Biopython code that builds the backbone (N, CA, C, O; Angstrom):
import numpy as np
from Bio.PDB.StructureBuilder import StructureBuilder

atoms = [
    (1, "MET", "N", (0.839, -1.181, 0.000)),
    (1, "MET", "CA", (0.000, 0.000, 0.000)),
    (1, "MET", "C", (0.885, 1.246, 0.000)),
    (1, "MET", "O", (1.827, 1.344, 0.787)),
    (2, "SER", "N", (0.584, 2.182, -0.872)),
    (2, "SER", "CA", (1.387, 3.401, -0.883)),
    (2, "SER", "C", (0.730, 4.466, -0.001)),
    (2, "SER", "O", (-0.494, 4.579, 0.068)),
    (3, "HIS", "N", (1.572, 5.226, 0.656)),
    (3, "HIS", "CA", (1.099, 6.322, 1.492)),
    (3, "HIS", "C", (1.019, 7.580, 0.653)),
    (3, "HIS", "O", (1.863, 7.827, -0.208)),
    (4, "ARG", "N", (-0.018, 8.377, 0.918)),
    (4, "ARG", "CA", (-0.287, 9.578, 0.135)),
    (4, "ARG", "C", (0.235, 10.815, 0.872)),
    (4, "ARG", "O", (-0.091, 11.054, 2.035)),
    (5, "ILE", "N", (1.055, 11.592, 0.159)),
    (5, "ILE", "CA", (1.695, 12.772, 0.739)),
    (5, "ILE", "C", (1.267, 14.020, -0.032)),
    (5, "ILE", "O", (1.263, 14.030, -1.263)),
    (6, "LEU", "N", (0.910, 15.064, 0.702)),
    (6, "LEU", "CA", (0.604, 16.363, 0.111)),
    (6, "LEU", "C", (1.783, 17.285, 0.367)),
    (6, "LEU", "O", (2.220, 17.442, 1.507)),
    (7, "LEU", "N", (2.299, 17.897, -0.697)),
    (7, "LEU", "CA", (3.419, 18.839, -0.595)),
    (7, "LEU", "C", (2.891, 20.263, -0.608)),
    (7, "LEU", "O", (2.050, 20.610, -1.437)),
    (8, "VAL", "N", (3.381, 21.090, 0.310)),
    (8, "VAL", "CA", (2.959, 22.494, 0.387)),
    (8, "VAL", "C", (4.204, 23.368, 0.450)),
    (8, "VAL", "O", (4.900, 23.408, 1.465)),
    (9, "ASP", "N", (4.472, 24.062, -0.643)),
    (9, "ASP", "CA", (5.626, 24.962, -0.737)),
    (9, "ASP", "C", (5.299, 25.965, -1.829)),
    (9, "ASP", "O", (4.766, 25.590, -2.873)),
    (10, "ASP", "N", (5.610, 27.228, -1.605)),
    (10, "ASP", "CA", (5.296, 28.238, -2.618)),
    (10, "ASP", "C", (6.242, 28.190, -3.812)),
    (10, "ASP", "O", (5.992, 28.852, -4.819)),
    (11, "ASN", "N", (7.317, 27.423, -3.718)),
    (11, "ASN", "CA", (8.281, 27.324, -4.810)),
    (11, "ASN", "C", (8.006, 26.053, -5.631)),
    (11, "ASN", "O", (8.203, 24.938, -5.148)),
    (12, "ALA", "N", (7.550, 26.238, -6.870)),
    (12, "ALA", "CA", (7.197, 25.099, -7.726)),
    (12, "ALA", "C", (8.403, 24.214, -8.031)),
    (12, "ALA", "O", (8.253, 23.000, -8.175)),
    (13, "ILE", "N", (9.581, 24.796, -8.131)),
    (13, "ILE", "CA", (10.797, 24.008, -8.406)),
    (13, "ILE", "C", (11.084, 23.066, -7.235)),
    (13, "ILE", "O", (11.420, 21.899, -7.438)),
    (14, "ILE", "N", (10.950, 23.576, -6.014)),
    (14, "ILE", "CA", (11.149, 22.734, -4.822)),
    (14, "ILE", "C", (10.111, 21.612, -4.811)),
    (14, "ILE", "O", (10.444, 20.457, -4.547)),
    (15, "ARG", "N", (8.842, 21.955, -5.101)),
    (15, "ARG", "CA", (7.793, 20.919, -5.095)),
    (15, "ARG", "C", (8.091, 19.823, -6.111)),
    (15, "ARG", "O", (7.953, 18.638, -5.804)),
    (16, "ARG", "N", (8.497, 20.209, -7.316)),
    (16, "ARG", "CA", (8.805, 19.204, -8.353)),
    (16, "ARG", "C", (9.973, 18.318, -7.936)),
    (16, "ARG", "O", (9.913, 17.098, -8.089)),
    (17, "ALA", "N", (11.029, 18.922, -7.411)),
    (17, "ALA", "CA", (12.200, 18.153, -6.983)),
    (17, "ALA", "C", (11.838, 17.224, -5.824)),
    (17, "ALA", "O", (12.272, 16.073, -5.783)),
    (18, "LEU", "N", (11.055, 17.722, -4.903)),
    (18, "LEU", "CA", (10.639, 16.920, -3.761)),
    (18, "LEU", "C", (9.766, 15.754, -4.207)),
    (18, "LEU", "O", (9.923, 14.636, -3.717)),
    (19, "ARG", "N", (8.854, 16.009, -5.128)),
    (19, "ARG", "CA", (7.997, 14.944, -5.663)),
    (19, "ARG", "C", (8.855, 13.842, -6.277)),
    (19, "ARG", "O", (8.651, 12.662, -5.994)),
    (20, "ALA", "N", (9.806, 14.226, -7.109)),
    (20, "ALA", "CA", (10.670, 13.242, -7.777)),
    (20, "ALA", "C", (11.435, 12.420, -6.744)),
    (20, "ALA", "O", (11.536, 11.199, -6.871)),
    (21, "CYS", "N", (11.972, 13.083, -5.725)),
    (21, "CYS", "CA", (12.723, 12.404, -4.658)),
    (21, "CYS", "C", (11.847, 11.419, -3.897)),
    (21, "CYS", "O", (12.246, 10.280, -3.658)),
    (22, "LEU", "N", (10.660, 11.858, -3.521)),
    (22, "LEU", "CA", (9.792, 11.053, -2.667)),
    (22, "LEU", "C", (9.211, 9.848, -3.400)),
    (22, "LEU", "O", (9.018, 8.791, -2.800)),
    (23, "GLU", "N", (8.932, 10.002, -4.681)),
    (23, "GLU", "CA", (8.284, 8.920, -5.412)),
    (23, "GLU", "C", (9.268, 7.890, -5.957)),
    (23, "GLU", "O", (8.863, 6.811, -6.390)),
    (24, "GLU", "N", (10.551, 8.218, -5.937)),
    (24, "GLU", "CA", (11.554, 7.308, -6.490)),
    (24, "GLU", "C", (11.949, 6.247, -5.464)),
    (24, "GLU", "O", (12.621, 6.547, -4.477)),
    (25, "GLY", "N", (11.532, 5.024, -5.701)),
    (25, "GLY", "CA", (11.965, 3.915, -4.860)),
    (25, "GLY", "C", (11.312, 3.826, -3.497)),
    (25, "GLY", "O", (11.806, 3.102, -2.633)),
    (26, "HIS", "N", (10.221, 4.534, -3.275)),
    (26, "HIS", "CA", (9.536, 4.484, -1.986)),
    (26, "HIS", "C", (8.083, 4.081, -2.200)),
    (26, "HIS", "O", (7.556, 4.169, -3.308)),
    (27, "GLN", "N", (7.458, 3.646, -1.139)),
    (27, "GLN", "CA", (6.033, 3.317, -1.178)),
    (27, "GLN", "C", (5.200, 4.569, -0.884)),
    (27, "GLN", "O", (4.241, 4.534, -0.113)),
    (28, "TRP", "N", (5.590, 5.660, -1.515)),
    (28, "TRP", "CA", (4.899, 6.926, -1.295)),
    (28, "TRP", "C", (4.368, 7.453, -2.614)),
    (28, "TRP", "O", (4.983, 7.275, -3.666)),
    (29, "GLU", "N", (3.218, 8.104, -2.542)),
    (29, "GLU", "CA", (2.629, 8.753, -3.706)),
    (29, "GLU", "C", (2.353, 10.205, -3.324)),
    (29, "GLU", "O", (1.710, 10.472, -2.309)),
    (30, "VAL", "N", (2.834, 11.126, -4.127)),
    (30, "VAL", "CA", (2.492, 12.526, -3.901)),
    (30, "VAL", "C", (1.108, 12.731, -4.523)),
    (30, "VAL", "O", (0.954, 12.744, -5.744)),
    (31, "CYS", "N", (0.118, 12.890, -3.661)),
    (31, "CYS", "CA", (-1.273, 12.981, -4.128)),
    (31, "CYS", "C", (-1.653, 14.392, -4.548)),
    (31, "CYS", "O", (-2.686, 14.590, -5.186)),
    (32, "GLY", "N", (-0.827, 15.381, -4.195)),
    (32, "GLY", "CA", (-1.127, 16.747, -4.577)),
    (32, "GLY", "C", (-0.033, 17.708, -4.162)),
    (32, "GLY", "O", (0.827, 17.392, -3.340)),
    (33, "GLU", "N", (-0.090, 18.893, -4.757)),
    (33, "GLU", "CA", (0.850, 19.964, -4.446)),
    (33, "GLU", "C", (0.069, 21.254, -4.281)),
    (33, "GLU", "O", (-0.856, 21.536, -5.044)),
    (34, "ALA", "N", (0.444, 22.028, -3.286)),
    (34, "ALA", "CA", (-0.188, 23.327, -3.062)),
    (34, "ALA", "C", (0.898, 24.382, -2.899)),
    (34, "ALA", "O", (1.946, 24.126, -2.305)),
    (35, "GLY", "N", (0.636, 25.568, -3.431)),
    (35, "GLY", "CA", (1.583, 26.665, -3.340)),
    (35, "GLY", "C", (1.329, 27.595, -2.179)),
    (35, "GLY", "O", (2.131, 28.488, -1.908)),
    (36, "ASP", "N", (0.204, 27.392, -1.478)),
    (36, "ASP", "CA", (-0.086, 28.213, -0.298)),
    (36, "ASP", "C", (-1.009, 27.462, 0.651)),
    (36, "ASP", "O", (-1.584, 26.431, 0.301)),
    (37, "GLY", "N", (-1.137, 27.992, 1.841)),
    (37, "GLY", "CA", (-1.862, 27.319, 2.906)),
    (37, "GLY", "C", (-3.342, 27.145, 2.667)),
    (37, "GLY", "O", (-3.893, 26.093, 2.994)),
    (38, "SER", "N", (-4.014, 28.152, 2.103)),
    (38, "SER", "CA", (-5.461, 28.027, 1.909)),
    (38, "SER", "C", (-5.785, 26.943, 0.885)),
    (38, "SER", "O", (-6.755, 26.203, 1.050)),
    (39, "VAL", "N", (-4.984, 26.847, -0.164)),
    (39, "VAL", "CA", (-5.170, 25.773, -1.152)),
    (39, "VAL", "C", (-4.886, 24.428, -0.486)),
    (39, "VAL", "O", (-5.599, 23.455, -0.733)),
    (40, "ALA", "N", (-3.860, 24.364, 0.349)),
    (40, "ALA", "CA", (-3.513, 23.122, 1.042)),
    (40, "ALA", "C", (-4.662, 22.633, 1.915)),
    (40, "ALA", "O", (-4.965, 21.440, 1.922)),
    (41, "LEU", "N", (-5.301, 23.530, 2.644)),
    (41, "LEU", "CA", (-6.421, 23.132, 3.500)),
    (41, "LEU", "C", (-7.552, 22.523, 2.674)),
    (41, "LEU", "O", (-8.138, 21.515, 3.071)),
    (42, "GLN", "N", (-7.855, 23.122, 1.542)),
    (42, "GLN", "CA", (-8.897, 22.585, 0.667)),
    (42, "GLN", "C", (-8.493, 21.214, 0.127)),
    (42, "GLN", "O", (-9.316, 20.301, 0.055)),
    (43, "MET", "N", (-7.222, 21.074, -0.251)),
    (43, "MET", "CA", (-6.747, 19.799, -0.791)),
    (43, "MET", "C", (-6.771, 18.692, 0.259)),
    (43, "MET", "O", (-7.027, 17.536, -0.077)),
    (44, "VAL", "N", (-6.511, 19.022, 1.517)),
    (44, "VAL", "CA", (-6.580, 18.024, 2.587)),
    (44, "VAL", "C", (-7.996, 17.463, 2.669)),
    (44, "VAL", "O", (-8.183, 16.255, 2.818)),
    (45, "LYS", "N", (-8.982, 18.335, 2.572)),
    (45, "LYS", "CA", (-10.383, 17.898, 2.619)),
    (45, "LYS", "C", (-10.723, 17.002, 1.429)),
    (45, "LYS", "O", (-11.444, 16.015, 1.578)),
    (46, "GLU", "N", (-10.207, 17.344, 0.254)),
    (46, "GLU", "CA", (-10.527, 16.605, -0.969)),
    (46, "GLU", "C", (-9.724, 15.318, -1.121)),
    (46, "GLU", "O", (-10.265, 14.299, -1.551)),
    (47, "LEU", "N", (-8.426, 15.353, -0.769)),
    (47, "LEU", "CA", (-7.524, 14.249, -1.093)),
    (47, "LEU", "C", (-7.261, 13.283, 0.064)),
    (47, "LEU", "O", (-6.820, 12.156, -0.160)),
    (48, "ASN", "N", (-7.527, 13.715, 1.290)),
    (48, "ASN", "CA", (-7.304, 12.892, 2.475)),
    (48, "ASN", "C", (-5.899, 12.258, 2.499)),
    (48, "ASN", "O", (-5.774, 11.034, 2.536)),
    (49, "PRO", "N", (-4.847, 13.089, 2.477)),
    (49, "PRO", "CA", (-3.479, 12.543, 2.484)),
    (49, "PRO", "C", (-3.130, 11.891, 3.825)),
    (49, "PRO", "O", (-3.794, 12.114, 4.837)),
    (50, "ASP", "N", (-2.072, 11.081, 3.800)),
    (50, "ASP", "CA", (-1.584, 10.417, 5.013)),
    (50, "ASP", "C", (-0.549, 11.263, 5.742)),
    (50, "ASP", "O", (-0.266, 11.023, 6.915)),
    (51, "LEU", "N", (0.019, 12.254, 5.051)),
    (51, "LEU", "CA", (1.091, 13.084, 5.611)),
    (51, "LEU", "C", (1.160, 14.393, 4.835)),
    (51, "LEU", "O", (0.927, 14.422, 3.626)),
    (52, "ILE", "N", (1.480, 15.473, 5.536)),
    (52, "ILE", "CA", (1.704, 16.777, 4.904)),
    (52, "ILE", "C", (3.172, 17.143, 5.087)),
    (52, "ILE", "O", (3.705, 17.060, 6.194)),
    (53, "VAL", "N", (3.826, 17.549, 3.995)),
    (53, "VAL", "CA", (5.164, 18.130, 4.054)),
    (53, "VAL", "C", (4.997, 19.592, 3.688)),
    (53, "VAL", "O", (4.589, 19.906, 2.570)),
    (54, "LEU", "N", (5.308, 20.495, 4.617)),
    (54, "LEU", "CA", (5.072, 21.910, 4.351)),
    (54, "LEU", "C", (6.300, 22.765, 4.623)),
    (54, "LEU", "O", (7.173, 22.419, 5.420)),
    (55, "ASP", "N", (6.330, 23.888, 3.932)),
    (55, "ASP", "CA", (7.391, 24.878, 4.082)),
    (55, "ASP", "C", (6.984, 25.871, 5.173)),
    (55, "ASP", "O", (5.805, 25.977, 5.509)),
    (56, "LEU", "N", (7.931, 26.575, 5.709)),
    (56, "LEU", "CA", (7.632, 27.609, 6.701)),
    (56, "LEU", "C", (7.227, 28.910, 6.028)),
    (56, "LEU", "O", (6.182, 29.481, 6.339)),
    (57, "SER", "N", (8.051, 29.369, 5.112)),
    (57, "SER", "CA", (7.885, 30.699, 4.534)),
    (57, "SER", "C", (7.047, 30.636, 3.259)),
    (57, "SER", "O", (7.521, 30.224, 2.201)),
    (58, "MET", "N", (5.779, 31.058, 3.391)),
    (58, "MET", "CA", (4.864, 31.093, 2.249)),
    (58, "MET", "C", (4.017, 32.349, 2.351)),
    (58, "MET", "O", (3.800, 32.863, 3.449)),
    (59, "PRO", "N", (3.537, 32.848, 1.225)),
    (59, "PRO", "CA", (2.675, 34.032, 1.261)),
    (59, "PRO", "C", (1.310, 33.702, 1.865)),
    (59, "PRO", "O", (0.836, 32.570, 1.768)),
    (60, "GLY", "N", (0.693, 34.690, 2.479)),
    (60, "GLY", "CA", (-0.649, 34.495, 3.032)),
    (60, "GLY", "C", (-0.595, 33.802, 4.381)),
    (60, "GLY", "O", (-0.624, 34.458, 5.423)),
    (61, "MET", "N", (-0.519, 32.496, 4.368)),
    (61, "MET", "CA", (-0.512, 31.683, 5.576)),
    (61, "MET", "C", (0.843, 30.989, 5.675)),
    (61, "MET", "O", (1.190, 30.182, 4.813)),
    (62, "ASN", "N", (1.614, 31.301, 6.726)),
    (62, "ASN", "CA", (2.926, 30.649, 6.840)),
    (62, "ASN", "C", (2.770, 29.224, 7.380)),
    (62, "ASN", "O", (1.664, 28.796, 7.712)),
    (63, "GLY", "N", (3.872, 28.506, 7.463)),
    (63, "GLY", "CA", (3.836, 27.115, 7.899)),
    (63, "GLY", "C", (3.316, 26.916, 9.308)),
    (63, "GLY", "O", (2.650, 25.918, 9.581)),
    (64, "PHE", "N", (3.607, 27.852, 10.220)),
    (64, "PHE", "CA", (3.088, 27.757, 11.589)),
    (64, "PHE", "C", (1.560, 27.850, 11.580)),
    (64, "PHE", "O", (0.873, 27.042, 12.205)),
    (65, "GLN", "N", (1.045, 28.845, 10.864)),
    (65, "GLN", "CA", (-0.405, 29.041, 10.787)),
    (65, "GLN", "C", (-1.087, 27.841, 10.136)),
    (65, "GLN", "O", (-2.144, 27.393, 10.582)),
    (66, "LEU", "N", (-0.467, 27.329, 9.076)),
    (66, "LEU", "CA", (-1.037, 26.177, 8.388)),
    (66, "LEU", "C", (-1.030, 24.945, 9.288)),
    (66, "LEU", "O", (-2.009, 24.200, 9.317)),
    (67, "ALA", "N", (0.056, 24.720, 10.023)),
    (67, "ALA", "CA", (0.122, 23.564, 10.930)),
    (67, "ALA", "C", (-1.007, 23.628, 11.957)),
    (67, "ALA", "O", (-1.650, 22.615, 12.234)),
    (68, "ARG", "N", (-1.253, 24.811, 12.523)),
    (68, "ARG", "CA", (-2.352, 24.964, 13.487)),
    (68, "ARG", "C", (-3.694, 24.635, 12.838)),
    (68, "ARG", "O", (-4.512, 23.914, 13.409)),
    (69, "ALA", "N", (-3.909, 25.173, 11.637)),
    (69, "ALA", "CA", (-5.178, 24.943, 10.931)),
    (69, "ALA", "C", (-5.344, 23.462, 10.582)),
    (69, "ALA", "O", (-6.448, 22.923, 10.669)),
    (70, "LEU", "N", (-4.257, 22.809, 10.189)),
    (70, "LEU", "CA", (-4.329, 21.379, 9.857)),
    (70, "LEU", "C", (-4.690, 20.553, 11.086)),
    (70, "LEU", "O", (-5.491, 19.624, 10.991)),
    (71, "LYS", "N", (-4.116, 20.875, 12.223)),
    (71, "LYS", "CA", (-4.412, 20.128, 13.452)),
    (71, "LYS", "C", (-5.862, 20.348, 13.880)),
    (71, "LYS", "O", (-6.493, 19.439, 14.420)),
    (72, "ASN", "N", (-6.394, 21.549, 13.644)),
    (72, "ASN", "CA", (-7.810, 21.806, 13.941)),
    (72, "ASN", "C", (-8.713, 21.022, 12.998)),
    (72, "ASN", "O", (-9.790, 20.570, 13.389)),
    (73, "LEU", "N", (-8.274, 20.866, 11.769)),
    (73, "LEU", "CA", (-9.051, 20.159, 10.755)),
    (73, "LEU", "C", (-9.003, 18.647, 10.981)),
    (73, "LEU", "O", (-10.032, 17.971, 10.941)),
    (74, "LYS", "N", (-7.805, 18.128, 11.216)),
    (74, "LYS", "CA", (-7.615, 16.671, 11.359)),
    (74, "LYS", "C", (-6.427, 16.429, 12.285)),
    (74, "LYS", "O", (-5.282, 16.353, 11.838)),
    (75, "GLU", "N", (-6.707, 16.311, 13.555)),
    (75, "GLU", "CA", (-5.658, 16.268, 14.581)),
    (75, "GLU", "C", (-4.650, 15.135, 14.377)),
    (75, "GLU", "O", (-3.473, 15.294, 14.698)),
    (76, "SER", "N", (-5.097, 13.999, 13.851)),
    (76, "SER", "CA", (-4.211, 12.839, 13.717)),
    (76, "SER", "C", (-3.304, 12.896, 12.487)),
    (76, "SER", "O", (-2.438, 12.035, 12.329)),
    (77, "LEU", "N", (-3.481, 13.878, 11.622)),
    (77, "LEU", "CA", (-2.701, 13.976, 10.393)),
    (77, "LEU", "C", (-1.266, 14.408, 10.696)),
    (77, "LEU", "O", (-1.058, 15.496, 11.233)),
    (78, "PRO", "N", (-0.263, 13.572, 10.361)),
    (78, "PRO", "CA", (1.125, 13.963, 10.616)),
    (78, "PRO", "C", (1.561, 15.120, 9.708)),
    (78, "PRO", "O", (1.251, 15.146, 8.517)),
    (79, "VAL", "N", (2.280, 16.065, 10.296)),
    (79, "VAL", "CA", (2.755, 17.245, 9.585)),
    (79, "VAL", "C", (4.266, 17.357, 9.775)),
    (79, "VAL", "O", (4.761, 17.375, 10.902)),
    (80, "LEU", "N", (4.988, 17.431, 8.666)),
    (80, "LEU", "CA", (6.442, 17.580, 8.699)),
    (80, "LEU", "C", (6.792, 18.919, 8.081)),
    (80, "LEU", "O", (6.447, 19.185, 6.930)),
    (81, "MET", "N", (7.477, 19.768, 8.841)),
    (81, "MET", "CA", (7.931, 21.041, 8.299)),
    (81, "MET", "C", (9.290, 20.832, 7.643)),
    (81, "MET", "O", (10.221, 20.328, 8.271)),
    (82, "PHE", "N", (9.396, 21.221, 6.382)),
    (82, "PHE", "CA", (10.614, 21.086, 5.584)),
    (82, "PHE", "C", (11.040, 22.500, 5.224)),
    (82, "PHE", "O", (10.451, 23.117, 4.337)),
    (83, "THR", "N", (12.057, 23.021, 5.902)),
    (83, "THR", "CA", (12.374, 24.440, 5.827)),
    (83, "THR", "C", (13.870, 24.703, 5.685)),
    (83, "THR", "O", (14.701, 23.869, 6.043)),
    (84, "SER", "N", (14.187, 25.862, 5.163)),
    (84, "SER", "CA", (15.581, 26.311, 5.070)),
    (84, "SER", "C", (16.043, 26.975, 6.361)),
    (84, "SER", "O", (17.233, 27.241, 6.528)),
    (85, "PHE", "N", (15.122, 27.244, 7.270)),
    (85, "PHE", "CA", (15.393, 28.089, 8.425)),
    (85, "PHE", "C", (15.418, 27.336, 9.752)),
    (85, "PHE", "O", (15.060, 27.915, 10.777)),
    (86, "LYS", "N", (15.822, 26.083, 9.772)),
    (86, "LYS", "CA", (15.749, 25.292, 11.002)),
    (86, "LYS", "C", (16.751, 25.782, 12.053)),
    (86, "LYS", "O", (17.957, 25.846, 11.812)),
    (87, "THR", "N", (16.219, 26.119, 13.203)),
    (87, "THR", "CA", (16.999, 26.463, 14.390)),
    (87, "THR", "C", (16.307, 25.767, 15.567)),
    (87, "THR", "O", (15.159, 25.343, 15.431)),
    (88, "PRO", "N", (16.969, 25.641, 16.706)),
    (88, "PRO", "CA", (16.289, 25.034, 17.865)),
    (88, "PRO", "C", (15.005, 25.791, 18.244)),
    (88, "PRO", "O", (14.002, 25.170, 18.596)),
    (89, "GLN", "N", (15.037, 27.109, 18.174)),
    (89, "GLN", "CA", (13.847, 27.903, 18.527)),
    (89, "GLN", "C", (12.726, 27.675, 17.517)),
    (89, "GLN", "O", (11.569, 27.514, 17.906)),
    (90, "LEU", "N", (13.055, 27.658, 16.228)),
    (90, "LEU", "CA", (12.034, 27.422, 15.200)),
    (90, "LEU", "C", (11.434, 26.027, 15.375)),
    (90, "LEU", "O", (10.221, 25.850, 15.264)),
    (91, "GLU", "N", (12.287, 25.041, 15.647)),
    (91, "GLU", "CA", (11.785, 23.673, 15.823)),
    (91, "GLU", "C", (10.822, 23.610, 17.013)),
    (91, "GLU", "O", (9.776, 22.965, 16.934)),
    (92, "LYS", "N", (11.172, 24.272, 18.100)),
    (92, "LYS", "CA", (10.310, 24.309, 19.279)),
    (92, "LYS", "C", (8.955, 24.940, 18.936)),
    (92, "LYS", "O", (7.907, 24.425, 19.327)),
    (93, "GLU", "N", (8.985, 26.051, 18.210)),
    (93, "GLU", "CA", (7.749, 26.736, 17.827)),
    (93, "GLU", "C", (6.917, 25.885, 16.868)),
    (93, "GLU", "O", (5.694, 25.828, 16.990)),
    (94, "ALA", "N", (7.583, 25.218, 15.907)),
    (94, "ALA", "CA", (6.875, 24.367, 14.941)),
    (94, "ALA", "C", (6.169, 23.212, 15.662)),
    (94, "ALA", "O", (5.020, 22.896, 15.355)),
    (95, "LEU", "N", (6.853, 22.592, 16.610)),
    (95, "LEU", "CA", (6.248, 21.489, 17.362)),
    (95, "LEU", "C", (5.066, 21.989, 18.192)),
    (95, "LEU", "O", (4.060, 21.292, 18.324)),
    (96, "ALA", "N", (5.186, 23.182, 18.744)),
    (96, "ALA", "CA", (4.094, 23.776, 19.525)),
    (96, "ALA", "C", (2.886, 24.095, 18.646)),
    (96, "ALA", "O", (1.754, 24.101, 19.128)),
    (97, "CYS", "N", (3.119, 24.358, 17.367)),
    (97, "CYS", "CA", (2.036, 24.680, 16.427)),
    (97, "CYS", "C", (1.360, 23.430, 15.867)),
    (97, "CYS", "O", (0.337, 23.528, 15.190)),
    (98, "GLY", "N", (1.930, 22.254, 16.147)),
    (98, "GLY", "CA", (1.298, 21.030, 15.671)),
    (98, "GLY", "C", (2.117, 20.211, 14.698)),
    (98, "GLY", "O", (1.677, 19.143, 14.273)),
    (99, "CYS", "N", (3.299, 20.685, 14.333)),
    (99, "CYS", "CA", (4.157, 19.875, 13.470)),
    (99, "CYS", "C", (4.677, 18.683, 14.272)),
    (99, "CYS", "O", (4.905, 18.789, 15.477)),
    (100, "ASN", "N", (4.859, 17.574, 13.610)),
    (100, "ASN", "CA", (5.361, 16.370, 14.266)),
    (100, "ASN", "C", (6.867, 16.214, 14.099)),
    (100, "ASN", "O", (7.500, 15.463, 14.840)),
    (101, "ALA", "N", (7.446, 16.924, 13.124)),
    (101, "ALA", "CA", (8.884, 16.875, 12.866)),
    (101, "ALA", "C", (9.275, 18.099, 12.052)),
    (101, "ALA", "O", (8.457, 18.683, 11.342)),
    (102, "VAL", "N", (10.557, 18.475, 12.173)),
    (102, "VAL", "CA", (11.116, 19.576, 11.397)),
    (102, "VAL", "C", (12.414, 19.082, 10.779)),
    (102, "VAL", "O", (13.289, 18.574, 11.480)),
    (103, "VAL", "N", (12.536, 19.235, 9.455)),
    (103, "VAL", "CA", (13.735, 18.827, 8.737)),
    (103, "VAL", "C", (14.224, 20.009, 7.916)),
    (103, "VAL", "O", (13.432, 20.690, 7.265)),
    (104, "SER", "N", (15.524, 20.251, 7.949)),
    (104, "SER", "CA", (16.115, 21.334, 7.164)),
    (104, "SER", "C", (16.294, 20.896, 5.722)),
    (104, "SER", "O", (16.662, 19.752, 5.452)),
    (105, "LYS", "N", (16.033, 21.806, 4.800)),
    (105, "LYS", "CA", (16.240, 21.527, 3.375)),
    (105, "LYS", "C", (17.717, 21.287, 3.076)),
    (105, "LYS", "O", (18.052, 20.706, 2.043)),
    (106, "SER", "N", (18.601, 21.728, 3.968)),
    (106, "SER", "CA", (20.035, 21.547, 3.736)),
    (106, "SER", "C", (20.560, 20.219, 4.304)),
    (106, "SER", "O", (21.702, 19.845, 4.034)),
    (107, "GLU", "N", (19.744, 19.511, 5.081)),
    (107, "GLU", "CA", (20.161, 18.216, 5.613)),
    (107, "GLU", "C", (20.116, 17.165, 4.503)),
    (107, "GLU", "O", (19.447, 17.353, 3.487)),
    (108, "HIS", "N", (20.823, 16.073, 4.704)),
    (108, "HIS", "CA", (20.820, 14.985, 3.727)),
    (108, "HIS", "C", (19.388, 14.472, 3.555)),
    (108, "HIS", "O", (18.640, 14.377, 4.528)),
    (109, "GLN", "N", (19.015, 14.147, 2.328)),
    (109, "GLN", "CA", (17.638, 13.729, 2.060)),
    (109, "GLN", "C", (17.227, 12.498, 2.863)),
    (109, "GLN", "O", (16.037, 12.279, 3.086)),
    (110, "GLN", "N", (18.200, 11.689, 3.305)),
    (110, "GLN", "CA", (17.856, 10.523, 4.111)),
    (110, "GLN", "C", (17.185, 10.940, 5.420)),
    (110, "GLN", "O", (16.354, 10.202, 5.950)),
    (111, "MET", "N", (17.537, 12.111, 5.941)),
    (111, "MET", "CA", (16.900, 12.624, 7.158)),
    (111, "MET", "C", (15.404, 12.852, 6.904)),
    (111, "MET", "O", (14.569, 12.536, 7.751)),
    (112, "LEU", "N", (15.081, 13.396, 5.744)),
    (112, "LEU", "CA", (13.682, 13.596, 5.359)),
    (112, "LEU", "C", (12.982, 12.241, 5.244)),
    (112, "LEU", "O", (11.899, 12.051, 5.796)),
    (113, "PHE", "N", (13.601, 11.302, 4.528)),
    (113, "PHE", "CA", (13.004, 9.979, 4.334)),
    (113, "PHE", "C", (12.768, 9.272, 5.671)),
    (113, "PHE", "O", (11.710, 8.681, 5.886)),
    (114, "ASP", "N", (13.753, 9.334, 6.562)),
    (114, "ASP", "CA", (13.636, 8.675, 7.863)),
    (114, "ASP", "C", (12.478, 9.250, 8.677)),
    (114, "ASP", "O", (11.735, 8.511, 9.322)),
    (115, "ASN", "N", (12.333, 10.572, 8.640)),
    (115, "ASN", "CA", (11.237, 11.214, 9.377)),
    (115, "ASN", "C", (9.882, 10.881, 8.768)),
    (115, "ASN", "O", (8.912, 10.667, 9.496)),
    (116, "ILE", "N", (9.804, 10.835, 7.452)),
    (116, "ILE", "CA", (8.544, 10.457, 6.799)),
    (116, "ILE", "C", (8.176, 9.027, 7.184)),
    (116, "ILE", "O", (7.032, 8.756, 7.549)),
    (117, "ASP", "N", (9.144, 8.111, 7.102)),
    (117, "ASP", "CA", (8.888, 6.720, 7.498)),
    (117, "ASP", "C", (8.387, 6.631, 8.940)),
    (117, "ASP", "O", (7.430, 5.915, 9.234)),
    (118, "ARG", "N", (9.045, 7.366, 9.827)),
    (118, "ARG", "CA", (8.668, 7.356, 11.239)),
    (118, "ARG", "C", (7.247, 7.878, 11.435)),
    (118, "ARG", "O", (6.450, 7.268, 12.148)),
    (119, "LEU", "N", (6.934, 9.000, 10.807)),
    (119, "LEU", "CA", (5.598, 9.602, 10.980)),
    (119, "LEU", "C", (4.502, 8.730, 10.361)),
    (119, "LEU", "O", (3.418, 8.600, 10.931)),
    (120, "LEU", "N", (4.776, 8.142, 9.213)),
    (120, "LEU", "CA", (3.770, 7.283, 8.591)),
    (120, "LEU", "C", (3.596, 5.997, 9.373)),
    (120, "LEU", "O", (2.498, 5.440, 9.409)),
    (121, "GLY", "N", (4.661, 5.514, 10.002)),
    (121, "GLY", "CA", (4.567, 4.337, 10.854)),
    (121, "GLY", "C", (3.729, 4.593, 12.086)),
    (121, "GLY", "O", (2.974, 3.725, 12.524)),
    (122, "GLN", "N", (3.859, 5.790, 12.648)),
    (122, "GLN", "CA", (3.075, 6.163, 13.829)),
    (122, "GLN", "C", (1.619, 6.365, 13.466)),
    (122, "GLN", "O", (0.730, 6.115, 14.280)),
    (123, "ALA", "N", (1.366, 6.825, 12.227)),
    (123, "ALA", "CA", (-0.013, 7.134, 11.825)),
    (123, "ALA", "C", (-0.789, 5.888, 11.427)),
    (123, "ALA", "O", (-2.020, 5.897, 11.415)),
    (124, "SER", "N", (-0.071, 4.809, 11.098)),
    (124, "SER", "CA", (-0.749, 3.588, 10.627)),
    (124, "SER", "C", (-1.508, 2.898, 11.729)),
    (124, "SER", "O", (-2.130, 1.862, 11.495)),
]
sb = StructureBuilder()
sb.init_structure("model")
sb.init_model(0)
sb.init_chain("A")
sb.init_seg("    ")
for serial, (resi, resn, name, xyz) in enumerate(atoms, 1):
    if name == "N":
        sb.init_residue(resn, " ", resi, " ")
    sb.init_atom(name, np.array(xyz, "f"), 0.0, 1.0, " ", f" {name:<3s}", serial, name[0])
structure = sb.get_structure()
């Protein structure tokens, strides 16, 4: 069974690269992509993903705001923040907003894969 992942990042190049990475050799399917938080919320309702990978810095609704809204919508949905700005303080704030993990875009991609596996294992 493949797990369905929704990608949320305002940068289309990042979304495409992330999709290619995630779908190659894994039991994961990227079920949708959103460029902002309001579109992501609508897509969660329509697509019922197993995991959300979201960016911090987006226009309109940032990653913190989106994480809070996602937890209000579906508390059990795992949320992974994938950001360029990871610091201990940001990670603490992201977890307080409802994110289940924070991974830096500059970390090795295996760190992202390991966290996705862990979160999907907990959600099953």
